[in-house]
DRENDO-1510 file (C-alpha; in Angstrom, 1 decimal, always signed):
<recs>
REC; n; res; u; v; w
REC; 1; MET; +15.3; +20.4; +7.7 .
REC; 2; LYS; +15.7; +17.3; +10.3 .
REC; 3; ILE; +12.9; +14.6; +8.7 .
REC; 4; ALA; +12.1; +11.8; +11.1 .
REC; 5; PHE; +9.7; +8.6; +9.8 .
REC; 6; ILE; +7.5; +5.8; +11.9 .
REC; 7; GLY; +4.4; +3.8; +11.2 .
REC; 8; HIS; +6.3; +2.0; +9.0 .
REC; 9; LYS; +7.5; -1.1; +8.9 .
REC; 10; ARG; +10.7; -1.5; +7.3 .
REC; 11; ILE; +12.7; +0.1; +4.4 .
REC; 12; PRO; +13.8; -1.3; +2.3 .
REC; 13; SER; +11.0; -3.3; +2.0 .
REC; 14; ARG; +7.7; -4.2; -0.1 .
REC; 15; GLU; +6.1; -5.1; +3.0 .
REC; 16; GLY; +3.3; -2.8; +2.6 .
REC; 17; GLY; +1.8; +0.5; +0.5 .
REC; 18; ILE; +3.1; +2.6; +3.5 .
REC; 19; GLU; +6.9; +1.5; +3.0 .
REC; 20; ILE; +7.0; +2.1; -0.4 .
REC; 21; VAL; +5.9; +6.2; +0.1 .
REC; 22; VAL; +8.0; +5.9; +3.1 .
REC; 23; ASP; +11.1; +5.1; +0.5 .
REC; 24; GLU; +10.5; +7.1; -2.6 .
REC; 25; LEU; +9.9; +10.2; +0.5 .
REC; 26; ALA; +12.5; +10.0; +2.6 .
REC; 27; THR; +15.5; +9.2; -0.2 .
REC; 28; ARG; +14.0; +11.8; -2.6 .
REC; 29; MET; +13.8; +14.6; +1.1 .
REC; 30; VAL; +18.1; +13.5; +1.4 .
REC; 31; ASP; +17.9; +14.3; -2.3 .
REC; 32; ARG; +17.1; +17.7; -1.5 .
REC; 33; GLY; +19.6; +18.2; +1.2 .
REC; 34; HIS; +17.3; +17.2; +4.0 .
REC; 35; GLN; +18.3; +14.7; +6.7 .
REC; 36; VAL; +16.0; +12.0; +7.6 .
REC; 37; ILE; +15.6; +9.3; +9.9 .
REC; 38; ALA; +13.3; +6.4; +9.1 .
REC; 39; TYR; +12.2; +4.4; +12.4 .
REC; 40; ASN; +12.3; +0.6; +11.3 .
REC; 41; ARG; +11.0; -2.3; +13.7 .
REC; 42; SER; +13.0; -4.8; +14.5 .
REC; 43; GLY; +11.8; -8.6; +13.5 .
REC; 44; HIS; +11.3; -10.4; +10.9 .
REC; 45; ASN; +9.1; -8.9; +7.2 .
REC; 46; VAL; +4.8; -10.2; +7.9 .
REC; 47; ALA; +5.6; -12.1; +4.4 .
REC; 48; GLY; +8.0; -14.7; +5.7 .
REC; 49; SER; +11.4; -14.5; +7.6 .
REC; 50; GLU; +13.1; -15.1; +4.3 .
REC; 51; PHE; +11.9; -12.2; +2.8 .
REC; 52; ASP; +14.1; -10.0; +5.7 .
REC; 53; GLY; +16.9; -9.0; +3.0 .
REC; 54; VAL; +18.6; -5.4; +3.9 .
REC; 55; ALA; +15.8; -4.0; +6.4 .
REC; 56; ASN; +17.2; -6.6; +9.0 .
REC; 57; GLY; +20.6; -7.7; +7.1 .
REC; 58; GLN; +22.8; -4.6; +7.8 .
REC; 59; GLY; +22.3; -4.2; +11.9 .
REC; 60; LYS; +20.2; -2.0; +14.6 .
REC; 61; ARG; +21.7; +1.4; +12.9 .
REC; 62; PHE; +22.5; +1.3; +8.3 .
REC; 63; SER; +22.2; +4.2; +5.8 .
REC; 64; TYR; +20.1; +3.6; +3.3 .
REC; 65; HIS; +20.8; +5.8; -0.1 .
REC; 66; GLY; +21.8; +8.4; +2.4 .
REC; 67; VAL; +18.8; +7.8; +5.0 .
REC; 68; ASN; +19.6; +7.0; +8.7 .
REC; 69; VAL; +17.5; +4.3; +9.5 .
REC; 70; VAL; +17.3; +3.2; +12.7 .
REC; 71; SER; +15.2; +0.1; +14.2 .
REC; 72; VAL; +14.2; +0.4; +17.2 .
REC; 73; PRO; +12.4; -2.1; +19.8 .
REC; 74; THR; +9.5; -4.1; +18.9 .
REC; 75; ILE; +6.7; -7.0; +20.1 .
REC; 76; GLU; +5.8; -9.7; +17.6 .
REC; 77; GLY; +2.5; -10.5; +17.9 .
REC; 78; LYS; -1.0; -9.3; +16.1 .
REC; 79; GLY; -1.7; -5.6; +16.4 .
REC; 80; LEU; +1.2; -5.4; +19.0 .
REC; 81; ALA; +4.4; -4.8; +16.6 .
REC; 82; ALA; +2.4; -1.1; +15.2 .
REC; 83; LEU; +1.7; +0.0; +18.7 .
REC; 84; SER; +5.3; -1.1; +20.3 .
REC; 85; SER; +7.1; +0.2; +17.4 .
REC; 86; SER; +5.4; +3.3; +17.6 .
REC; 87; PHE; +6.6; +4.1; +21.1 .
REC; 88; PHE; +9.8; +2.9; +21.3 .
REC; 89; ALA; +10.7; +5.7; +18.2 .
REC; 90; THR; +8.4; +8.3; +19.2 .
REC; 91; LEU; +10.8; +8.1; +22.2 .
REC; 92; GLN; +14.0; +7.4; +20.4 .
REC; 93; ALA; +13.0; +10.7; +18.0 .
REC; 94; ILE; +12.2; +13.2; +20.4 .
REC; 95; ARG; +15.3; +13.6; +21.7 .
REC; 96; ALA; +17.0; +13.1; +18.5 .
REC; 97; LYS; +14.6; +16.9; +18.4 .
REC; 98; PRO; +13.6; +16.8; +14.2 .
REC; 99; ASP; +12.1; +19.7; +13.3 .
REC; 100; VAL; +8.6; +17.4; +12.5 .
REC; 101; ILE; +8.2; +13.6; +13.2 .
REC; 102; HIS; +5.9; +12.2; +9.9 .
REC; 103; TYR; +3.8; +9.8; +11.3 .
REC; 104; HIS; +2.0; +7.0; +8.7 .
REC; 105; ALA; -1.3; +4.9; +8.9 .
REC; 106; GLU; -4.0; +5.7; +11.9 .
REC; 107; GLY; -2.4; +2.8; +14.7 .
REC; 108; PRO; +1.3; +4.9; +14.9 .
REC; 109; CYS; -0.6; +8.6; +15.6 .
REC; 110; VAL; -2.0; +7.1; +18.6 .
REC; 111; MET; +2.2; +7.7; +19.8 .
REC; 112; LEU; +2.2; +10.9; +18.2 .
REC; 113; ARG; +0.6; +13.1; +21.0 .
REC; 114; LEU; +3.6; +12.3; +22.9 .
REC; 115; ALA; +5.8; +14.5; +20.3 .
REC; 116; HIS; +3.3; +17.0; +20.5 .
REC; 117; TRP; +3.7; +17.4; +23.9 .
REC; 118; ALA; +7.3; +17.5; +23.1 .
REC; 119; GLY; +6.2; +20.8; +21.7 .
REC; 120; ILE; +7.8; +18.9; +18.3 .
REC; 121; ARG; +6.1; +19.0; +14.9 .
REC; 122; THR; +3.3; +16.3; +13.8 .
REC; 123; VAL; +2.1; +15.4; +10.3 .
REC; 124; ALA; +0.2; +12.4; +9.9 .
REC; 125; THR; -0.7; +10.4; +6.4 .
REC; 126; ILE; -3.9; +8.4; +6.9 .
REC; 127; HIS; -3.6; +5.8; +4.5 .
REC; 128; GLY; -7.1; +4.7; +4.6 .
REC; 129; LEU; -9.4; +4.2; +7.4 .
REC; 130; ASP; -7.5; +1.0; +9.2 .
REC; 131; TRP; -9.7; +0.1; +11.9 .
REC; 132; GLN; -12.6; -0.2; +9.1 .
REC; 133; ARG; -10.8; -3.4; +8.4 .
REC; 134; ALA; -11.8; -7.1; +9.0 .
REC; 135; LYS; -8.4; -8.6; +10.2 .
REC; 136; TRP; -8.6; -6.6; +13.2 .
REC; 137; GLY; -10.9; -7.5; +16.6 .
REC; 138; ARG; -12.7; -5.3; +18.4 .
REC; 139; LEU; -9.6; -4.2; +20.9 .
REC; 140; ALA; -7.6; -3.0; +18.4 .
REC; 141; SER; -10.3; -1.3; +15.7 .
REC; 142; VAL; -10.8; +0.8; +18.8 .
REC; 143; TYR; -7.0; +1.3; +19.9 .
REC; 144; LEU; -7.4; +2.4; +15.9 .
REC; 145; ARG; -10.1; +5.3; +15.9 .
REC; 146; PHE; -8.6; +6.5; +18.9 .
REC; 147; GLY; -4.9; +6.8; +16.6 .
REC; 148; GLU; -7.2; +8.8; +14.0 .
REC; 149; ARG; -8.7; +11.4; +16.8 .
REC; 150; THR; -5.4; +11.6; +17.6 .
REC; 151; ALA; -4.4; +13.0; +14.9 .
REC; 152; ALA; -7.0; +14.8; +14.0 .
REC; 153; LYS; -7.1; +16.8; +16.8 .
REC; 154; CYS; -3.3; +16.8; +17.2 .
REC; 155; ALA; -1.6; +16.8; +14.6 .
REC; 156; ASP; -0.5; +20.1; +13.1 .
REC; 157; GLU; -0.9; +18.7; +9.7 .
REC; 158; VAL; -3.0; +15.5; +8.2 .
REC; 159; ILE; -2.4; +13.9; +4.7 .
REC; 160; VAL; -5.2; +12.4; +3.4 .
REC; 161; LEU; -5.2; +10.2; +0.2 .
REC; 162; SER; -8.7; +10.1; -1.6 .
REC; 163; ARG; -11.3; +12.9; -1.3 .
REC; 164; ASN; -13.7; +10.6; +0.1 .
REC; 165; VAL; -11.8; +10.3; +3.4 .
REC; 166; GLN; -10.8; +14.1; +2.7 .
REC; 167; ASP; -14.6; +14.8; +3.1 .
REC; 168; TYR; -14.8; +11.5; +6.0 .
REC; 169; PHE; -12.1; +13.9; +8.6 .
REC; 170; ARG; -14.0; +17.4; +7.7 .
REC; 171; GLU; -17.3; +15.6; +8.4 .
REC; 172; THR; -16.4; +13.4; +11.5 .
REC; 173; TYR; -14.0; +15.7; +12.8 .
REC; 174; GLY; -14.5; +19.3; +11.5 .
REC; 175; ARG; -10.7; +18.8; +10.1 .
REC; 176; GLU; -9.3; +20.0; +7.3 .
REC; 177; THR; -6.7; +18.3; +5.4 .
REC; 178; ARG; -4.1; +18.3; +2.9 .
REC; 179; PHE; -4.9; +15.7; -0.2 .
REC; 180; VAL; -1.5; +15.0; -1.2 .
REC; 181; PRO; -2.0; +11.3; -3.4 .
REC; 182; ASN; +0.7; +8.9; -3.5 .
REC; 183; GLY; +3.2; +8.8; -6.6 .
REC; 184; ILE; +4.4; +6.0; -8.8 .
REC; 185; GLU; +7.2; +5.8; -11.6 .
REC; 186; ARG; +6.8; +4.1; -15.5 .
REC; 187; GLY; +7.2; +0.2; -15.3 .
REC; 188; GLU; +9.8; -1.0; -17.1 .
REC; 189; ARG; +8.4; -4.0; -19.1 .
REC; 190; VAL; +10.0; -7.0; -19.2 .
REC; 191; PRO; +9.0; -11.0; -20.9 .
REC; 192; ALA; +8.2; -13.6; -18.7 .
REC; 193; GLN; +10.7; -16.3; -18.0 .
REC; 194; GLU; +10.8; -16.9; -14.6 .
REC; 195; ILE; +6.9; -16.6; -14.2 .
REC; 196; THR; +6.8; -19.3; -16.8 .
REC; 197; GLU; +10.2; -21.5; -15.2 .
REC; 198; ARG; +8.5; -21.7; -11.8 .
REC; 199; PHE; +4.4; -21.0; -12.3 .
REC; 200; GLY; +3.3; -22.6; -15.5 .
REC; 201; LEU; +2.6; -18.8; -16.7 .
REC; 202; ALA; +2.8; -17.3; -20.5 .
REC; 203; LYS; +2.2; -13.5; -21.8 .
REC; 204; ASP; -1.4; -12.9; -21.9 .
REC; 205; GLY; -2.5; -16.2; -20.2 .
REC; 206; TYR; -3.6; -15.4; -16.6 .
REC; 207; ILE; -5.5; -12.7; -14.4 .
REC; 208; LEU; -3.1; -11.3; -11.9 .
REC; 209; PHE; -3.9; -9.9; -7.8 .
REC; 210; LEU; -1.2; -9.1; -6.3 .
REC; 211; GLY; -1.4; -8.0; -3.3 .
REC; 212; ARG; -1.7; -8.4; +0.5 .
REC; 213; ILE; -4.1; -11.8; +1.3 .
REC; 214; VAL; -6.5; -10.1; +3.2 .
REC; 215; PRO; -10.5; -9.9; +3.7 .
REC; 216; GLU; -11.0; -6.0; +2.8 .
REC; 217; LYS; -9.0; -7.1; -0.7 .
REC; 218; GLY; -11.5; -9.0; -1.4 .
REC; 219; VAL; -10.1; -12.0; -2.6 .
REC; 220; HIS; -12.8; -14.3; -1.4 .
REC; 221; TYR; -15.1; -12.3; -4.6 .
REC; 222; LEU; -12.4; -12.8; -6.9 .
REC; 223; ILE; -12.1; -16.8; -6.2 .
REC; 224; ASP; -15.5; -17.2; -6.7 .
REC; 225; ALA; -16.8; -15.3; -9.6 .
REC; 226; PHE; -13.3; -17.0; -11.9 .
REC; 227; LYS; -14.6; -20.7; -10.7 .
REC; 228; ARG; -17.5; -19.5; -12.8 .
REC; 229; LEU; -15.9; -18.1; -16.0 .
REC; 230; ASP; -15.0; -20.6; -18.9 .
REC; 231; THR; -12.0; -19.6; -19.8 .
REC; 232; ASP; -8.3; -21.3; -19.9 .
REC; 233; LYS; -6.9; -18.5; -18.4 .
REC; 234; LYS; -4.8; -18.8; -15.2 .
REC; 235; LEU; -5.7; -17.1; -12.2 .
REC; 236; VAL; -2.6; -15.9; -10.0 .
REC; 237; ILE; -2.9; -14.5; -6.5 .
REC; 238; ALA; +0.1; -12.9; -5.7 .
REC; 239; GLY; +1.2; -11.5; -2.2 .
REC; 240; GLY; +1.4; -13.0; +1.3 .
REC; 241; SER; -0.5; -12.8; +4.9 .
REC; 242; SER; -0.5; -10.0; +7.1 .
REC; 243; ASP; -2.0; -10.4; +10.4 .
REC; 244; SER; -4.2; -12.7; +8.9 .
REC; 245; ASN; -3.6; -16.0; +8.3 .
REC; 246; GLU; -6.7; -17.4; +8.9 .
REC; 247; TYR; -8.1; -15.7; +5.9 .
REC; 248; PHE; -5.4; -17.0; +4.3 .
REC; 249; GLU; -5.7; -20.9; +4.3 .
REC; 250; ARG; -9.5; -20.1; +4.6 .
REC; 251; ILE; -9.4; -18.6; +0.7 .
REC; 252; LYS; -6.9; -21.7; -0.1 .
REC; 253; GLN; -9.4; -23.9; +0.9 .
REC; 254; GLN; -11.5; -22.2; -1.0 .
REC; 255; ALA; -9.8; -22.9; -4.3 .
REC; 256; ALA; -9.0; -25.7; -3.6 .
REC; 257; GLY; -9.3; -28.8; -6.5 .
REC; 258; GLU; -9.0; -25.4; -9.1 .
REC; 259; PRO; -6.5; -26.2; -11.1 .
REC; 260; ARG; -6.3; -23.1; -13.0 .
REC; 261; ILE; -5.5; -20.8; -9.9 .
REC; 262; VAL; -1.6; -20.4; -8.8 .
REC; 263; PHE; -0.7; -19.0; -5.1 .
REC; 264; THR; +2.6; -17.5; -6.0 .
REC; 265; GLY; +3.2; -16.1; -2.1 .
REC; 266; PHE; +5.1; -13.2; -1.6 .
REC; 267; VAL; +7.2; -11.3; -4.1 .
REC; 268; GLU; +9.4; -9.1; -5.0 .
REC; 269; GLY; +12.1; -8.1; -8.1 .
REC; 270; ARG; +12.9; -10.1; -11.1 .
REC; 271; THR; +9.2; -12.0; -10.7 .
REC; 272; LEU; +7.5; -9.4; -8.9 .
REC; 273; GLN; +8.1; -7.3; -13.2 .
REC; 274; GLU; +7.3; -10.2; -14.9 .
REC; 275; LEU; +3.5; -10.9; -13.2 .
REC; 276; TYR; +3.3; -7.1; -13.8 .
REC; 277; SER; +4.7; -6.6; -17.4 .
REC; 278; ASN; +2.6; -9.8; -18.9 .
REC; 279; SER; -0.7; -10.4; -17.5 .
REC; 280; TYR; -4.4; -10.2; -19.4 .
REC; 281; ILE; -6.0; -8.5; -16.6 .
REC; 282; TYR; -5.3; -6.8; -13.5 .
REC; 283; VAL; -7.9; -7.0; -11.2 .
REC; 284; LEU; -8.6; -5.6; -7.6 .
REC; 285; PRO; -11.7; -6.2; -5.6 .
REC; 286; SER; -11.1; -4.0; -2.9 .
REC; 287; ASP; -14.1; -3.1; +0.2 .
REC; 288; LEU; -11.9; -0.9; +1.7 .
REC; 289; GLU; -8.8; +0.9; +0.1 .
REC; 290; GLY; -6.8; +4.5; +1.0 .
REC; 291; MET; -4.6; +4.7; -2.3 .
REC; 292; PRO; -4.1; +1.3; -3.4 .
REC; 293; MET; -0.4; +1.3; -4.7 .
REC; 294; SER; -0.7; -1.7; -6.5 .
REC; 295; LEU; -3.2; +0.0; -8.4 .
REC; 296; LEU; -1.4; +2.4; -9.6 .
REC; 297; GLU; +1.9; -0.2; -10.1 .
REC; 298; ALA; +0.0; -2.6; -12.6 .
REC; 299; MET; -1.7; +0.8; -14.3 .
REC; 300; SER; +2.2; +1.6; -14.9 .
REC; 301; TYR; +3.0; -1.4; -17.3 .
REC; 302; GLY; +0.6; -0.6; -18.8 .
REC; 303; ASN; -2.2; -3.3; -17.6 .
REC; 304; CYS; -6.1; -3.4; -18.2 .
REC; 305; CYS; -7.3; -2.8; -14.8 .
REC; 306; LEU; -10.4; -3.8; -13.6 .
REC; 307; THR; -11.4; -2.5; -9.8 .
REC; 308; SER; -14.2; -2.4; -7.2 .
REC; 309; ASP; -16.3; +0.4; -7.4 .
REC; 310; ILE; -15.3; +2.3; -3.9 .
REC; 311; PRO; -14.2; +5.8; -4.8 .
REC; 312; GLU; -10.7; +4.9; -4.0 .
REC; 313; CYS; -10.3; +3.1; -7.2 .
REC; 314; THR; -12.6; +5.0; -9.1 .
REC; 315; GLU; -10.7; +8.2; -7.7 .
REC; 316; VAL; -7.0; +6.5; -8.7 .
REC; 317; VAL; -8.5; +4.9; -12.8 .
REC; 318; GLU; -10.8; +7.9; -13.4 .
REC; 319; ASP; -12.7; +6.1; -17.1 .
REC; 320; LYS; -8.5; +3.9; -17.9 .
REC; 321; ALA; -9.9; +1.1; -16.1 .
REC; 322; ALA; -13.2; -1.0; -15.8 .
REC; 323; THR; -15.2; -1.4; -12.7 .
REC; 324; PHE; -17.8; -3.3; -11.1 .
REC; 325; GLU; -20.6; -3.4; -8.1 .
REC; 326; HIS; -18.1; -3.8; -5.0 .
REC; 327; GLY; -19.1; -7.0; -2.9 .
REC; 328; SER; -21.0; -8.8; -6.6 .
REC; 329; VAL; -19.0; -11.7; -7.1 .
REC; 330; ASP; -22.0; -11.7; -10.1 .
REC; 331; SER; -20.4; -8.2; -11.3 .
REC; 332; LEU; -17.3; -9.3; -11.2 .
REC; 333; ARG; -18.1; -12.4; -13.1 .
REC; 334; ASP; -19.7; -10.5; -15.6 .
REC; 335; SER; -17.1; -7.7; -16.1 .
REC; 336; LEU; -14.1; -10.4; -16.0 .
REC; 337; GLN; -16.3; -12.5; -18.6 .
REC; 338; GLY; -16.9; -9.5; -21.0 .
REC; 339; LEU; -12.9; -8.4; -21.0 .
REC; 340; LEU; -12.1; -12.4; -21.8 .
REC; 341; GLU; -14.6; -11.9; -24.8 .
REC; 342; GLU; -13.4; -8.2; -25.7 .
REC; 343; PRO; -9.6; -8.8; -26.3 .
REC; 344; GLN; -9.8; -5.3; -28.6 .
REC; 345; ALA; -11.5; -3.3; -24.9 .
REC; 346; VAL; -8.3; -5.3; -23.0 .
REC; 347; GLN; -5.9; -3.9; -25.5 .
REC; 348; ARG; -7.4; +0.1; -25.5 .
REC; 349; TYR; -7.3; -0.2; -21.8 .
REC; 350; LYS; -4.1; -1.4; -21.9 .
REC; 351; ALA; -2.3; +1.5; -24.4 .
REC; 352; ASP; -4.3; +4.4; -22.2 .
REC; 353; ALA; -2.7; +2.9; -18.8 .
REC; 354; THR; +0.8; +3.8; -17.9 .
REC; 355; GLY; +1.0; +7.5; -19.9 .
REC; 356; PHE; -2.2; +8.0; -17.8 .
REC; 357; ILE; -0.7; +7.3; -14.4 .
REC; 358; THR; +2.3; +8.3; -14.6 .
REC; 359; SER; +1.0; +11.8; -15.6 .
REC; 360; LYS; -1.4; +12.0; -12.7 .
REC; 361; TYR; +0.9; +10.8; -10.0 .
REC; 362; ASP; +4.0; +11.9; -9.9 .
REC; 363; TRP; +6.3; +10.9; -7.2 .
REC; 364; ASP; +8.7; +14.6; -7.8 .
REC; 365; ALA; +5.5; +16.2; -7.1 .
REC; 366; VAL; +4.6; +15.0; -3.7 .
REC; 367; THR; +7.5; +14.8; -2.5 .
REC; 368; GLU; +7.7; +18.8; -2.7 .
REC; 369; ARG; +3.9; +18.9; -1.8 .
REC; 370; THR; +5.0; +16.6; +1.3 .
REC; 371; LEU; +7.7; +19.1; +2.4 .
REC; 372; ALA; +5.5; +22.0; +2.0 .
REC; 373; THR; +3.6; +20.7; +5.3 .
REC; 374; TYR; +6.1; +19.9; +7.2 .
REC; 375; ALA; +7.0; +23.8; +7.1 .
REC; 376; THR; +5.3; +26.5; +9.1 .
REC; 377; ASP; +6.7; +28.8; +6.6 .
REC; 378; GLU; +6.4; +27.4; +3.2 .
REC; 379; LYS; +8.3; +30.0; +2.2 .
REC; 380; ASN; +11.2; +28.5; +3.5 .
REC; 381; LEU; +11.8; +25.6; +1.8 .
</recs>
């Protein structure tokens, strides 16, 4: 099959969970003999131009593990990058005449209608209800909701990452969707070295948040709760902003004067591995998620995880992680204090995490289930 991907920012890149998903799917589909085109945005990495790396360093067209990567024109600016890049990517994809165009996220799905009119099979993955995210203004939220409706009405298949969102599409649009979660591989644990030299961090000496610094991730709850803890452990907040500079500045002000809180900025490579490998607890205090890749990654490294009790997190962790009442600083503080005082419980969670998450979510199985949505006759695969 000839397959096109639209909606991610750039591959290879860790700008967000969508980029990880597209990277994993596209490269595995090439290994299975399919021809894959991934339409990258042009412009800079949302975490800063210093992280542009391979995705912007090889020109407008290059091959990445057999995936044909094409950079399309992109208008920089909050809300404009996804709109413009998906428009130009769709025009190029229609000319390329693939068997299927796979759109990722609600905003890019606005352009799915063009491919639908052109008679090309379309699949949409809804990674979360993006229009609910606090970083977007009213106009952007209306646009994202329009993309959601377009996917519901026009896509040949809609993929969702949680049962909660599957219920939402059924109740809101009368649309049946396919539940195809993300995958994960076992994390390779490494000793603390770079994080010790750069940030003064030691094994089990810190509580970790790692993800995009955006309002719906709930970092402001975590800072408030941590400041009320009696502990000599540090709180590490790792990640960059994503169209959310005002929020990032707000939480840095919130943490000002607290020497136990460490901001690392965007991380990747060895530093990322070390942060996952050596944390005492990984915390995800989100109000809103799709299917959080950072949570899967944290568990794959054998972390004790503490998450908010929203369905998109509890579906992932089941009873293999601790949870707290979402939006409640008091509940988060009490849960953190309990885990600090019960290292035996932390070790039990750590012992179970890797085997549980890697057996539950497998990228090869996810790839096969995704390919099944592409074919009008699944026997042809």
